[in-house]
Residue, then its C-alpha position, 0 to 999 in steps of 0.5 A: m209658403c207659410l201656413f198663414c199665407k195659405i190661409i190668406n190664399g184660401e188654400i186652408p180654411s179658417n173661421k174668418e171674423l173680419e177682413d179688409d185689403n190688408f189684414l185678415a182676422f180669424h179664430d185661433i184653432n187652439p183658443k186660450a180665452p173665450v175670444h181668441i182671434l188671430v190678426i195677420p197682415k196679408k203681406h208676408i212679414e216674418s215677425f214684429n222685428d220686420v214690420n214697418a210703421k205704415t203696416m202697424a198704423s193700419a193694423t191699429p184701426f183694423i184691431q179696433k174695428l175687430v174688438k168692437k165687432l166682438n163686443i170686447d172693446k168696453s170690457g177689455y182685451r189683450v193684444i199680443t205678438n210673439i217674436g222668435d223662438n224664446g218669445g213663443q212665435e210658432v208661425k213665422h208670419l207676423h200675427f197678433h193674438v186678440l184675447g178677451g171675453s173674460k178676466l184674463k190672468w197673467g199665468h203664462f210664465t209658470d213654466s219659466d225660471p227667471k232666476g236662471s235668466f240672470 
């Protein structure tokens, strides 16, 4: 069982922010912004490559409700999902990072060399 499935099952504690029948939102233990919440489906889905349209359609209103609760819906936020090793996916369970609470920079490519990719 993966780490996020254990969190869903209550085997590992989390700082929950919002929950419904299909999704759980909790604070990231290694935040990259003043607001850094992970949104995960309660059904194990390995990555974005494996998700169906119905799950994505229900994720949208859940995340919209979350950002309103966090009071970042007007100021702005970022929703990110990492896919696979090169995409930075560390836990093989679909999850969305919701980041906000300040002006977000775009500096996460500083350790890559795009010239080596072509």
